[in-house]
Legacy VTK file of the C-alpha trace (Angstrom):
# vtk DataFile Version 3.0
C-alpha trace
ASCII
DATASET POLYDATA
POINTS 117 float
-35.983 12.816 -1.105
-33.144 15.283 -0.506
-30.038 15.332 -2.682
-27.788 15.091 0.370
-27.315 13.282 3.671
-25.609 14.512 6.824
-24.496 12.851 10.045
-22.059 13.527 12.870
-19.583 10.932 14.073
-18.040 13.067 16.838
-15.750 10.907 18.988
-16.908 7.369 18.174
-14.000 4.879 18.028
-15.249 3.388 14.733
-18.072 4.457 12.446
-19.049 3.073 9.025
-20.876 5.687 6.990
-22.493 3.399 4.392
-25.854 3.085 6.124
-25.676 6.365 8.062
-25.610 8.577 4.960
-26.790 6.158 2.255
-23.571 5.647 0.306
-24.063 3.839 -3.013
-20.582 3.665 -4.539
-18.157 3.478 -1.620
-17.741 2.573 2.020
-16.144 5.120 4.324
-15.191 4.485 7.927
-13.652 6.701 10.582
-11.400 4.771 12.965
-9.571 5.616 16.197
-7.091 3.382 17.997
-5.635 4.332 21.389
-1.882 4.224 21.995
-0.545 0.682 21.733
-3.769 -0.785 20.283
-4.154 -2.474 16.920
-6.769 -3.938 14.633
-7.032 -7.569 15.830
-6.907 -9.171 12.369
-5.037 -9.169 9.056
-7.234 -8.866 5.979
-7.413 -8.325 2.226
-10.365 -7.807 -0.116
-11.818 -9.600 -3.126
-12.334 -6.530 -5.329
-12.176 -3.329 -3.275
-9.134 -1.113 -2.967
-8.790 0.941 0.211
-7.552 4.488 0.643
-6.406 5.460 4.134
-5.948 9.048 5.315
-4.213 9.578 8.648
-6.049 12.402 10.412
-4.289 12.450 13.797
-1.481 10.685 15.617
0.840 7.997 14.334
1.186 4.266 13.949
2.219 1.523 11.607
0.606 -0.519 8.847
1.924 -3.990 8.090
1.293 -4.553 4.378
2.279 -7.896 2.867
4.688 -8.326 5.779
6.354 -4.900 5.356
6.044 -2.253 8.094
5.033 1.200 6.857
5.243 4.109 9.325
2.160 6.354 9.386
1.677 9.899 10.681
-0.944 12.647 10.421
-1.181 13.895 6.837
-0.172 10.584 5.215
-2.374 8.932 2.584
-2.057 5.317 1.533
-3.707 3.309 -1.259
-3.863 -0.486 -1.002
-4.714 -2.903 -3.811
-7.470 -5.389 -2.950
-5.085 -8.346 -2.549
-2.666 -6.551 -0.178
-2.717 -8.201 3.259
-3.006 -5.405 5.827
-3.133 -4.664 9.540
-3.000 -1.321 11.381
-1.725 -0.354 14.832
-1.290 2.853 16.800
2.143 3.871 18.047
3.055 2.669 21.553
2.924 6.217 22.926
0.268 7.857 20.731
-3.145 7.017 19.344
-4.097 7.200 15.678
-7.255 8.401 13.918
-7.791 7.616 10.247
-10.394 7.527 7.526
-10.701 4.464 5.299
-12.382 4.779 1.897
-13.235 1.515 0.171
-14.177 1.409 -3.530
-14.194 -1.188 -6.288
-10.762 -1.223 -7.917
-10.802 0.106 -11.486
-14.315 1.557 -11.229
-13.430 5.263 -11.513
-14.311 6.459 -15.013
-14.373 10.221 -14.506
-13.243 12.547 -11.748
-13.151 16.217 -10.796
-13.803 18.369 -13.891
-14.608 15.405 -16.150
-17.618 14.512 -14.005
-18.753 18.052 -13.140
-21.990 19.622 -14.365
-21.777 23.385 -14.311
-24.960 25.220 -13.335
LINES 1 118
117 0 1 2 3 4 5 6 7 8 9 10 11 12 13 14 15 16 17 18 19 20 21 22 23 24 25 26 27 28 29 30 31 32 33 34 35 36 37 38 39 40 41 42 43 44 45 46 47 48 49 50 51 52 53 54 55 56 57 58 59 60 61 62 63 64 65 66 67 68 69 70 71 72 73 74 75 76 77 78 79 80 81 82 83 84 85 86 87 88 89 90 91 92 93 94 95 96 97 98 99 100 101 102 103 104 105 106 107 108 109 110 111 112 113 114 115 116
C-alpha cells in the first residue's frame, strides 16, 4: 500500500475527503455556496472542533446567534458546542474548506512531530 493518496475535487459543490483519500484522524470537506444560498441547517458537534478556511468569495457565519462576516483569506475555529450556520453573500458565492478534528487531540505539531531523513 502506498504512503499517500491523491484525488481531485475540481468544481464539485461539496466533497468530503474522508473516504476519497482514506483519512484516519480528520474529516475535510470542500464546500461551495452560490450567491444568496446557505447551509439549510444549524448544527454543533459532540466532540469535534471545526476549522474553516475561506478560499474564495464572501459570506456570513451565524455562531451562537452572532453574525460573523467572512471573506477570502479568513480562518475560523469553532468549539464543538458552538451552534453554527453558513451562508454566501447576497451578491457573491463562497468557497471554503472545513477541517473537523477531535477537540484536544493534537499532541505534537510541525517540528515536534517531524522525522528528519
